[in-house]
Backbone as numpy.savetxt, mean C-alpha at the origin, in Angstrom:
# Nx Ny Nz CAx CAy CAz Cx Cy Cz
-12.67 6.96 0.83 -11.36 7.54 0.92 -11.42 9.05 1.04
-12.45 9.66 0.54 -12.52 11.11 0.53 -12.71 11.69 1.92
-13.07 10.87 2.88 -13.27 11.40 4.23 -11.96 11.48 5.00
-10.87 10.98 4.45 -9.56 11.04 5.10 -8.75 12.18 4.51
-7.94 12.83 5.36 -7.04 13.82 4.79 -5.80 13.11 4.26
-4.96 13.82 3.56 -3.82 13.22 2.88 -2.87 12.53 3.85
-2.62 13.16 4.98 -1.71 12.54 5.95 -2.23 11.20 6.44
-3.54 11.12 6.67 -4.13 9.85 7.10 -4.01 8.79 6.01
-4.25 9.19 4.76 -4.12 8.25 3.65 -2.69 7.75 3.51
-1.73 8.65 3.63 -0.33 8.24 3.53 0.08 7.33 4.69
-0.46 7.58 5.88 -0.21 6.69 7.01 -0.77 5.29 6.73
-1.95 5.25 6.11 -2.54 3.96 5.77 -1.69 3.23 4.74
-1.14 3.97 3.78 -0.24 3.35 2.80 0.98 2.79 3.52
1.52 3.54 4.46 2.68 3.05 5.21 2.34 1.79 6.01
1.18 1.77 6.65 0.75 0.59 7.40 0.59 -0.61 6.47
-0.01 -0.38 5.30 -0.21 -1.46 4.34 1.13 -1.96 3.80
2.06 -1.04 3.59 3.39 -1.42 3.12 4.08 -2.32 4.15
3.95 -1.98 5.41 4.52 -2.81 6.48 3.90 -4.20 6.45
2.57 -4.27 6.29 1.89 -5.56 6.19 2.42 -6.36 5.00
2.56 -5.71 3.85 3.03 -6.39 2.64 4.45 -6.90 2.82
5.30 -6.11 3.45 6.68 -6.54 3.68 6.74 -7.72 4.66
5.90 -7.70 5.68 5.84 -8.82 6.62 5.36 -10.08 5.91
4.38 -9.93 5.04 3.87 -11.06 4.28 4.96 -11.62 3.37
5.68 -10.75 2.70 6.76 -11.19 1.81 7.85 -11.92 2.60
8.13 -11.47 3.80 9.16 -12.11 4.63 8.77 -13.54 5.01
7.47 -13.82 5.02 6.99 -15.16 5.37 6.65 -15.98 4.14
6.99 -15.50 2.96 6.55 -16.15 1.73 7.09 -17.56 1.56
8.19 -17.89 2.19 8.78 -19.22 2.04 7.88 -20.32 2.60
6.94 -19.96 3.46 6.09 -20.99 4.06 4.62 -20.88 3.64
4.34 -20.13 2.58 2.97 -19.96 2.12 2.58 -21.06 1.13
1.29 -21.38 1.11 0.77 -22.31 0.11 0.66 -21.57 -1.23
0.38 -22.31 -2.29 0.24 -21.67 -3.61 -0.87 -20.62 -3.61
-1.97 -20.93 -2.96 -3.08 -19.97 -2.89 -2.66 -18.72 -2.13
-1.95 -18.91 -1.04 -1.46 -17.77 -0.26 -0.42 -16.97 -1.04
0.41 -17.66 -1.84 1.39 -16.95 -2.67 0.70 -16.07 -3.70
-0.38 -16.56 -4.31 -1.14 -15.74 -5.27 -1.74 -14.52 -4.57
-2.23 -14.72 -3.35 -2.75 -13.59 -2.57 -1.63 -12.59 -2.30
-0.45 -13.10 -1.92 0.68 -12.22 -1.65 1.06 -11.43 -2.91
1.05 -12.07 -4.06 1.37 -11.37 -5.31 0.37 -10.25 -5.56
-0.91 -10.51 -5.30 -1.93 -9.47 -5.47 -1.72 -8.33 -4.48
-1.38 -8.67 -3.25 -1.11 -7.65 -2.23 0.08 -6.80 -2.64
1.14 -7.45 -3.13 2.34 -6.71 -3.54 2.05 -5.80 -4.72
1.22 -6.26 -5.64 0.83 -5.41 -6.78 0.05 -4.20 -6.29
-0.92 -4.43 -5.42 -1.73 -3.34 -4.87 -0.86 -2.37 -4.09
0.06 -2.90 -3.30 0.96 -2.05 -2.52 1.81 -1.19 -3.44
2.28 -1.76 -4.53 3.07 -1.00 -5.50 2.27 0.13 -6.11
1.00 -0.14 -6.41 0.13 0.90 -6.96 -0.09 2.02 -5.94
-0.32 1.66 -4.69 -0.52 2.67 -3.65 0.72 3.53 -3.48
1.87 2.88 -3.45 3.12 3.61 -3.27 3.39 4.55 -4.43
3.10 4.10 -5.64 3.37 4.96 -6.80 2.40 6.13 -6.86
1.22 6.00 -6.25 0.24 7.08 -6.26 0.45 8.10 -5.15
1.25 7.78 -4.15 1.45 8.68 -3.01 1.96 10.06 -3.42
2.96 10.18 -4.30 3.41 11.52 -4.70 2.30 12.31 -5.42
1.47 11.61 -6.19 0.36 12.28 -6.87 -0.63 12.83 -5.86
-0.94 12.04 -4.85 -1.87 12.48 -3.81 -1.33 13.72 -3.11
-0.04 13.69 -2.79 0.57 14.85 -2.13 0.55 16.08 -3.04
0.82 15.90 -4.33 0.83 17.03 -5.27 -0.56 17.65 -5.39
-1.59 16.83 -5.45 -2.96 17.34 -5.54 -3.31 18.09 -4.27
-2.95 17.54 -3.12 -3.22 18.21 -1.85 -2.50 19.55 -1.79
-1.24 19.59 -2.21 -0.48 20.83 -2.20 -1.10 21.87 -3.13
-1.61 21.42 -4.26 -2.21 22.34 -5.23 -3.50 22.95 -4.71
-4.19 22.22 -3.85 -5.48 22.70 -3.33 -5.39 23.25 -1.92
-4.19 23.40 -1.40 -4.02 23.94 -0.04 -3.88 25.44 -0.08
């Protein structure tokens, strides 16, 4: 992750968020195993989203 600049990391978070939202939209047809995977993805996506302001603050402090 350290080889990416902040803008690239935030773009990746946005891409992952889009993936997670698409997965959630299809949740009605997932198997139990796929639902557990979706729950893990949603948890990870939530963690990434909550860390985005911190990443920006650190970048701003070191710019």
